[in-house]
Jmol script that loads the backbone (N, CA, C; Angstrom):
load data "model"
ATOM      1  N   MET A   1      -8.573   1.074  -4.033  1.00  0.00           N
ATOM      2  CA  MET A   1      -9.342  -0.102  -4.408  1.00  0.00           C
ATOM      3  C   MET A   1     -10.663   0.351  -5.028  1.00  0.00           C
ATOM      4  N   THR A   2     -11.048  -0.256  -6.138  1.00  0.00           N
ATOM      5  CA  THR A   2     -12.308   0.094  -6.772  1.00  0.00           C
ATOM      6  C   THR A   2     -13.424  -0.743  -6.200  1.00  0.00           C
ATOM      7  N   LYS A   3     -14.592  -0.159  -6.157  1.00  0.00           N
ATOM      8  CA  LYS A   3     -15.771  -0.876  -5.646  1.00  0.00           C
ATOM      9  C   LYS A   3     -16.276  -1.850  -6.688  1.00  0.00           C
ATOM     10  N   ALA A   4     -16.732  -2.989  -6.248  1.00  0.00           N
ATOM     11  CA  ALA A   4     -17.345  -3.969  -7.138  1.00  0.00           C
ATOM     12  C   ALA A   4     -18.689  -3.430  -7.590  1.00  0.00           C
ATOM     13  N   ASN A   5     -18.996  -3.623  -8.855  1.00  0.00           N
ATOM     14  CA  ASN A   5     -20.255  -3.124  -9.397  1.00  0.00           C
ATOM     15  C   ASN A   5     -21.024  -4.283 -10.012  1.00  0.00           C
ATOM     16  N   PRO A   6     -22.171  -4.640  -9.435  1.00  0.00           N
ATOM     17  CA  PRO A   6     -22.932  -5.766  -9.978  1.00  0.00           C
ATOM     18  C   PRO A   6     -23.530  -5.463 -11.345  1.00  0.00           C
ATOM     19  N   ASN A   7     -23.455  -4.214 -11.793  1.00  0.00           N
ATOM     20  CA  ASN A   7     -24.017  -3.837 -13.091  1.00  0.00           C
ATOM     21  C   ASN A   7     -22.995  -3.883 -14.218  1.00  0.00           C
ATOM     22  N   LYS A   8     -21.757  -4.240 -13.937  1.00  0.00           N
ATOM     23  CA  LYS A   8     -20.732  -4.281 -14.979  1.00  0.00           C
ATOM     24  C   LYS A   8     -21.101  -5.312 -16.035  1.00  0.00           C
ATOM     25  N   THR A   9     -20.903  -4.925 -17.300  1.00  0.00           N
ATOM     26  CA  THR A   9     -21.228  -5.851 -18.372  1.00  0.00           C
ATOM     27  C   THR A   9     -20.033  -6.173 -19.250  1.00  0.00           C
ATOM     28  N   SER A  10     -18.977  -5.412 -19.172  1.00  0.00           N
ATOM     29  CA  SER A  10     -17.803  -5.661 -19.994  1.00  0.00           C
ATOM     30  C   SER A  10     -17.152  -6.973 -19.580  1.00  0.00           C
ATOM     31  N   SER A  11     -16.843  -7.820 -20.542  1.00  0.00           N
ATOM     32  CA  SER A  11     -16.286  -9.132 -20.220  1.00  0.00           C
ATOM     33  C   SER A  11     -14.911  -9.028 -19.574  1.00  0.00           C
ATOM     34  N   THR A  12     -14.174  -7.943 -19.847  1.00  0.00           N
ATOM     35  CA  THR A  12     -12.861  -7.795 -19.233  1.00  0.00           C
ATOM     36  C   THR A  12     -12.956  -7.267 -17.807  1.00  0.00           C
ATOM     37  N   ASN A  13     -14.072  -6.636 -17.447  1.00  0.00           N
ATOM     38  CA  ASN A  13     -14.227  -6.074 -16.109  1.00  0.00           C
ATOM     39  C   ASN A  13     -15.285  -6.784 -15.282  1.00  0.00           C
ATOM     40  N   THR A  14     -15.736  -7.928 -15.709  1.00  0.00           N
ATOM     41  CA  THR A  14     -16.791  -8.643 -15.007  1.00  0.00           C
ATOM     42  C   THR A  14     -16.272  -9.145 -13.666  1.00  0.00           C
ATOM     43  N   PHE A  15     -17.051  -8.885 -12.628  1.00  0.00           N
ATOM     44  CA  PHE A  15     -16.726  -9.373 -11.295  1.00  0.00           C
ATOM     45  C   PHE A  15     -17.225 -10.801 -11.210  1.00  0.00           C
ATOM     46  N   ASN A  16     -16.331 -11.742 -11.040  1.00  0.00           N
ATOM     47  CA  ASN A  16     -16.710 -13.147 -10.996  1.00  0.00           C
ATOM     48  C   ASN A  16     -16.824 -13.593  -9.535  1.00  0.00           C
ATOM     49  N   PHE A  17     -18.030 -13.423  -8.989  1.00  0.00           N
ATOM     50  CA  PHE A  17     -18.287 -13.739  -7.584  1.00  0.00           C
ATOM     51  C   PHE A  17     -17.967 -15.197  -7.282  1.00  0.00           C
ATOM     52  N   ALA A  18     -18.463 -16.096  -8.118  1.00  0.00           N
ATOM     53  CA  ALA A  18     -18.278 -17.530  -7.865  1.00  0.00           C
ATOM     54  C   ALA A  18     -16.796 -17.913  -7.863  1.00  0.00           C
ATOM     55  N   LYS A  19     -16.038 -17.350  -8.786  1.00  0.00           N
ATOM     56  CA  LYS A  19     -14.611 -17.668  -8.873  1.00  0.00           C
ATOM     57  C   LYS A  19     -13.871 -17.155  -7.628  1.00  0.00           C
ATOM     58  N   LYS A  20     -14.194 -15.938  -7.210  1.00  0.00           N
ATOM     59  CA  LYS A  20     -13.540 -15.374  -6.030  1.00  0.00           C
ATOM     60  C   LYS A  20     -13.941 -16.140  -4.772  1.00  0.00           C
ATOM     61  N   MET A  21     -15.199 -16.524  -4.681  1.00  0.00           N
ATOM     62  CA  MET A  21     -15.668 -17.284  -3.529  1.00  0.00           C
ATOM     63  C   MET A  21     -14.976 -18.649  -3.473  1.00  0.00           C
ATOM     64  N   HIS A  22     -14.838 -19.274  -4.632  1.00  0.00           N
ATOM     65  CA  HIS A  22     -14.156 -20.576  -4.696  1.00  0.00           C
ATOM     66  C   HIS A  22     -12.699 -20.436  -4.240  1.00  0.00           C
ATOM     67  N   ARG A  23     -12.039 -19.378  -4.675  1.00  0.00           N
ATOM     68  CA  ARG A  23     -10.643 -19.148  -4.272  1.00  0.00           C
ATOM     69  C   ARG A  23     -10.554 -18.938  -2.761  1.00  0.00           C
ATOM     70  N   LEU A  24     -11.502 -18.193  -2.209  1.00  0.00           N
ATOM     71  CA  LEU A  24     -11.527 -17.966  -0.766  1.00  0.00           C
ATOM     72  C   LEU A  24     -11.694 -19.289  -0.020  1.00  0.00           C
ATOM     73  N   GLU A  25     -12.537 -20.161  -0.518  1.00  0.00           N
ATOM     74  CA  GLU A  25     -12.728 -21.476   0.096  1.00  0.00           C
ATOM     75  C   GLU A  25     -11.452 -22.312   0.012  1.00  0.00           C
ATOM     76  N   GLU A  26     -10.757 -22.235  -1.123  1.00  0.00           N
ATOM     77  CA  GLU A  26      -9.488 -22.961  -1.274  1.00  0.00           C
ATOM     78  C   GLU A  26      -8.470 -22.489  -0.236  1.00  0.00           C
ATOM     79  N   ILE A  27      -8.369 -21.178  -0.089  1.00  0.00           N
ATOM     80  CA  ILE A  27      -7.409 -20.627   0.867  1.00  0.00           C
ATOM     81  C   ILE A  27      -7.779 -21.053   2.284  1.00  0.00           C
ATOM     82  N   THR A  28      -9.057 -21.007   2.606  1.00  0.00           N
ATOM     83  CA  THR A  28      -9.517 -21.396   3.943  1.00  0.00           C
ATOM     84  C   THR A  28      -9.120 -22.838   4.243  1.00  0.00           C
ATOM     85  N   GLN A  29      -9.334 -23.727   3.289  1.00  0.00           N
ATOM     86  CA  GLN A  29      -8.966 -25.130   3.481  1.00  0.00           C
ATOM     87  C   GLN A  29      -7.456 -25.273   3.653  1.00  0.00           C
ATOM     88  N   SER A  30      -6.700 -24.530   2.860  1.00  0.00           N
ATOM     89  CA  SER A  30      -5.244 -24.595   2.948  1.00  0.00           C
ATOM     90  C   SER A  30      -4.752 -24.085   4.297  1.00  0.00           C
ATOM     91  N   LEU A  31      -5.363 -23.008   4.783  1.00  0.00           N
ATOM     92  CA  LEU A  31      -4.942 -22.442   6.067  1.00  0.00           C
ATOM     93  C   LEU A  31      -5.218 -23.396   7.229  1.00  0.00           C
ATOM     94  N   GLU A  32      -6.240 -24.225   7.093  1.00  0.00           N
ATOM     95  CA  GLU A  32      -6.569 -25.170   8.159  1.00  0.00           C
ATOM     96  C   GLU A  32      -5.489 -26.225   8.350  1.00  0.00           C
ATOM     97  N   SER A  33      -4.708 -26.493   7.300  1.00  0.00           N
ATOM     98  CA  SER A  33      -3.683 -27.525   7.403  1.00  0.00           C
ATOM     99  C   SER A  33      -2.265 -26.992   7.200  1.00  0.00           C
ATOM    100  N   ASN A  34      -2.122 -25.704   6.977  1.00  0.00           N
ATOM    101  CA  ASN A  34      -0.824 -25.116   6.664  1.00  0.00           C
ATOM    102  C   ASN A  34      -0.013 -24.875   7.938  1.00  0.00           C
ATOM    103  N   THR A  35       1.251 -25.310   7.905  1.00  0.00           N
ATOM    104  CA  THR A  35       2.139 -25.064   9.031  1.00  0.00           C
ATOM    105  C   THR A  35       3.251 -24.074   8.678  1.00  0.00           C
ATOM    106  N   ASP A  36       3.342 -23.669   7.421  1.00  0.00           N
ATOM    107  CA  ASP A  36       4.331 -22.693   6.969  1.00  0.00           C
ATOM    108  C   ASP A  36       3.803 -21.285   7.252  1.00  0.00           C
ATOM    109  N   VAL A  37       4.407 -20.620   8.226  1.00  0.00           N
ATOM    110  CA  VAL A  37       3.913 -19.323   8.683  1.00  0.00           C
ATOM    111  C   VAL A  37       3.951 -18.284   7.568  1.00  0.00           C
ATOM    112  N   GLU A  38       5.017 -18.223   6.810  1.00  0.00           N
ATOM    113  CA  GLU A  38       5.130 -17.236   5.735  1.00  0.00           C
ATOM    114  C   GLU A  38       4.041 -17.427   4.677  1.00  0.00           C
ATOM    115  N   LYS A  39       3.829 -18.669   4.280  1.00  0.00           N
ATOM    116  CA  LYS A  39       2.788 -18.969   3.299  1.00  0.00           C
ATOM    117  C   LYS A  39       1.405 -18.658   3.879  1.00  0.00           C
ATOM    118  N   ALA A  40       1.211 -18.991   5.145  1.00  0.00           N
ATOM    119  CA  ALA A  40      -0.073 -18.746   5.798  1.00  0.00           C
ATOM    120  C   ALA A  40      -0.369 -17.247   5.850  1.00  0.00           C
ATOM    121  N   LEU A  41       0.632 -16.432   6.157  1.00  0.00           N
ATOM    122  CA  LEU A  41       0.441 -14.982   6.194  1.00  0.00           C
ATOM    123  C   LEU A  41       0.078 -14.438   4.818  1.00  0.00           C
ATOM    124  N   GLU A  42       0.749 -14.941   3.807  1.00  0.00           N
ATOM    125  CA  GLU A  42       0.468 -14.537   2.421  1.00  0.00           C
ATOM    126  C   GLU A  42      -0.972 -14.915   2.037  1.00  0.00           C
ATOM    127  N   GLN A  43      -1.356 -16.139   2.366  1.00  0.00           N
ATOM    128  CA  GLN A  43      -2.709 -16.598   2.058  1.00  0.00           C
ATOM    129  C   GLN A  43      -3.761 -15.836   2.859  1.00  0.00           C
ATOM    130  N   PHE A  44      -3.448 -15.523   4.107  1.00  0.00           N
ATOM    131  CA  PHE A  44      -4.388 -14.779   4.943  1.00  0.00           C
ATOM    132  C   PHE A  44      -4.643 -13.390   4.356  1.00  0.00           C
ATOM    133  N   LYS A  45      -3.591 -12.746   3.865  1.00  0.00           N
ATOM    134  CA  LYS A  45      -3.749 -11.433   3.246  1.00  0.00           C
ATOM    135  C   LYS A  45      -4.621 -11.540   2.002  1.00  0.00           C
ATOM    136  N   GLU A  46      -4.352 -12.543   1.161  1.00  0.00           N
ATOM    137  CA  GLU A  46      -5.165 -12.742  -0.038  1.00  0.00           C
ATOM    138  C   GLU A  46      -6.624 -13.002   0.329  1.00  0.00           C
ATOM    139  N   ALA A  47      -6.828 -13.846   1.342  1.00  0.00           N
ATOM    140  CA  ALA A  47      -8.188 -14.163   1.776  1.00  0.00           C
ATOM    141  C   ALA A  47      -8.899 -12.920   2.307  1.00  0.00           C
ATOM    142  N   SER A  48      -8.192 -12.100   3.048  1.00  0.00           N
ATOM    143  CA  SER A  48      -8.785 -10.859   3.569  1.00  0.00           C
ATOM    144  C   SER A  48      -9.188  -9.925   2.440  1.00  0.00           C
ATOM    145  N   ASP A  49      -8.326  -9.807   1.434  1.00  0.00           N
ATOM    146  CA  ASP A  49      -8.638  -8.970   0.272  1.00  0.00           C
ATOM    147  C   ASP A  49      -9.856  -9.501  -0.473  1.00  0.00           C
ATOM    148  N   LEU A  50      -9.902 -10.810  -0.669  1.00  0.00           N
ATOM    149  CA  LEU A  50     -11.042 -11.424  -1.350  1.00  0.00           C
ATOM    150  C   LEU A  50     -12.332 -11.219  -0.557  1.00  0.00           C
ATOM    151  N   ALA A  51     -12.258 -11.413   0.744  1.00  0.00           N
ATOM    152  CA  ALA A  51     -13.447 -11.244   1.589  1.00  0.00           C
ATOM    153  C   ALA A  51     -13.962  -9.809   1.500  1.00  0.00           C
ATOM    154  N   ARG A  52     -13.052  -8.841   1.480  1.00  0.00           N
ATOM    155  CA  ARG A  52     -13.454  -7.441   1.373  1.00  0.00           C
ATOM    156  C   ARG A  52     -14.113  -7.175   0.013  1.00  0.00           C
ATOM    157  N   GLU A  53     -13.526  -7.694  -1.052  1.00  0.00           N
ATOM    158  CA  GLU A  53     -14.105  -7.529  -2.396  1.00  0.00           C
ATOM    159  C   GLU A  53     -15.503  -8.151  -2.471  1.00  0.00           C
ATOM    160  N   LEU A  54     -15.651  -9.345  -1.926  1.00  0.00           N
ATOM    161  CA  LEU A  54     -16.946 -10.028  -1.951  1.00  0.00           C
ATOM    162  C   LEU A  54     -17.979  -9.264  -1.135  1.00  0.00           C
ATOM    163  N   GLN A  55     -17.571  -8.769   0.026  1.00  0.00           N
ATOM    164  CA  GLN A  55     -18.489  -8.000   0.870  1.00  0.00           C
ATOM    165  C   GLN A  55     -18.906  -6.703   0.174  1.00  0.00           C
ATOM    166  N   ASP A  56     -17.957  -6.018  -0.458  1.00  0.00           N
ATOM    167  CA  ASP A  56     -18.277  -4.793  -1.206  1.00  0.00           C
ATOM    168  C   ASP A  56     -19.270  -5.084  -2.328  1.00  0.00           C
ATOM    169  N   TYR A  57     -19.042  -6.178  -3.018  1.00  0.00           N
ATOM    170  CA  TYR A  57     -19.931  -6.565  -4.117  1.00  0.00           C
ATOM    171  C   TYR A  57     -21.348  -6.823  -3.598  1.00  0.00           C
ATOM    172  N   LEU A  58     -21.442  -7.583  -2.513  1.00  0.00           N
ATOM    173  CA  LEU A  58     -22.758  -7.902  -1.944  1.00  0.00           C
ATOM    174  C   LEU A  58     -23.462  -6.646  -1.424  1.00  0.00           C
ATOM    175  N   THR A  59     -22.716  -5.742  -0.820  1.00  0.00           N
ATOM    176  CA  THR A  59     -23.301  -4.491  -0.330  1.00  0.00           C
ATOM    177  C   THR A  59     -23.827  -3.667  -1.495  1.00  0.00           C
ATOM    178  N   THR A  60     -23.068  -3.586  -2.572  1.00  0.00           N
ATOM    179  CA  THR A  60     -23.504  -2.849  -3.750  1.00  0.00           C
ATOM    180  C   THR A  60     -24.747  -3.490  -4.357  1.00  0.00           C
ATOM    181  N   ALA A  61     -24.755  -4.803  -4.433  1.00  0.00           N
ATOM    182  CA  ALA A  61     -25.921  -5.511  -4.968  1.00  0.00           C
ATOM    183  C   ALA A  61     -27.145  -5.274  -4.088  1.00  0.00           C
ATOM    184  N   GLU A  62     -26.965  -5.325  -2.791  1.00  0.00           N
ATOM    185  CA  GLU A  62     -28.071  -5.089  -1.858  1.00  0.00           C
ATOM    186  C   GLU A  62     -28.620  -3.669  -2.024  1.00  0.00           C
ATOM    187  N   ASN A  63     -27.723  -2.695  -2.153  1.00  0.00           N
ATOM    188  CA  ASN A  63     -28.146  -1.305  -2.351  1.00  0.00           C
ATOM    189  C   ASN A  63     -28.901  -1.133  -3.659  1.00  0.00           C
ATOM    190  N   THR A  64     -28.459  -1.820  -4.695  1.00  0.00           N
ATOM    191  CA  THR A  64     -29.142  -1.763  -5.995  1.00  0.00           C
ATOM    192  C   THR A  64     -30.554  -2.328  -5.872  1.00  0.00           C
ATOM    193  N   ILE A  65     -30.693  -3.446  -5.193  1.00  0.00           N
ATOM    194  CA  ILE A  65     -32.009  -4.068  -4.999  1.00  0.00           C
ATOM    195  C   ILE A  65     -32.916  -3.137  -4.190  1.00  0.00           C
ATOM    196  N   THR A  66     -32.375  -2.541  -3.150  1.00  0.00           N
ATOM    197  CA  THR A  66     -33.162  -1.611  -2.336  1.00  0.00           C
ATOM    198  C   THR A  66     -33.635  -0.429  -3.165  1.00  0.00           C
ATOM    199  N   THR A  67     -32.776   0.108  -4.009  1.00  0.00           N
ATOM    200  CA  THR A  67     -33.144   1.223  -4.878  1.00  0.00           C
ATOM    201  C   THR A  67     -34.253   0.826  -5.837  1.00  0.00           C
ATOM    202  N   ILE A  68     -34.141  -0.334  -6.419  1.00  0.00           N
ATOM    203  CA  ILE A  68     -35.166  -0.817  -7.358  1.00  0.00           C
ATOM    204  C   ILE A  68     -36.489  -1.015  -6.628  1.00  0.00           C
ATOM    205  N   GLN A  69     -36.446  -1.604  -5.446  1.00  0.00           N
ATOM    206  CA  GLN A  69     -37.671  -1.819  -4.668  1.00  0.00           C
ATOM    207  C   GLN A  69     -38.322  -0.487  -4.302  1.00  0.00           C
ATOM    208  N   THR A  70     -37.524   0.488  -3.916  1.00  0.00           N
ATOM    209  CA  THR A  70     -38.051   1.804  -3.547  1.00  0.00           C
ATOM    210  C   THR A  70     -38.717   2.458  -4.736  1.00  0.00           C
ATOM    211  N   ARG A  71     -38.076   2.393  -5.901  1.00  0.00           N
ATOM    212  CA  ARG A  71     -38.682   2.949  -7.122  1.00  0.00           C
ATOM    213  C   ARG A  71     -39.995   2.255  -7.453  1.00  0.00           C
ATOM    214  N   PHE A  72     -40.016   0.954  -7.316  1.00  0.00           N
ATOM    215  CA  PHE A  72     -41.218   0.185  -7.605  1.00  0.00           C
ATOM    216  C   PHE A  72     -42.338   0.555  -6.643  1.00  0.00           C
ATOM    217  N   ASP A  73     -42.000   0.656  -5.367  1.00  0.00           N
ATOM    218  CA  ASP A  73     -43.015   1.014  -4.364  1.00  0.00           C
ATOM    219  C   ASP A  73     -43.583   2.400  -4.614  1.00  0.00           C
ATOM    220  N   LYS A  74     -42.777   3.326  -5.091  1.00  0.00           N
ATOM    221  CA  LYS A  74     -43.234   4.693  -5.375  1.00  0.00           C
ATOM    222  C   LYS A  74     -44.196   4.728  -6.582  1.00  0.00           C
ATOM    223  N   GLN A  75     -44.082   3.738  -7.465  1.00  0.00           N
ATOM    224  CA  GLN A  75     -44.935   3.697  -8.658  1.00  0.00           C
ATOM    225  C   GLN A  75     -46.315   3.156  -8.360  1.00  0.00           C
ATOM    226  N   LYS A  76     -46.514   2.568  -7.215  1.00  0.00           N
ATOM    227  CA  LYS A  76     -47.798   1.962  -6.864  1.00  0.00           C
ATOM    228  C   LYS A  76     -48.844   3.010  -6.639  1.00  0.00           C
TER     229      LYS A  76
END
end "model"
wireframe off; spacefill off
backbone 0.3
color backbone group
């Protein structure tokens, strides 16, 4: 699995946080009312993958912000 990079600029490789978050919300709502075990397992796996991707993206973004802040503080 590749790490999400908040610095990506290529339109074909852009990480769409909002789209992935929306999909995760859709799956969550579906799981709340789903009684089909096979479908629920499939959706749960997709949701877990999405949650991991979103968390990786946020961690990378947080690290980038910390790096920028550290550089800025050193320039003072």
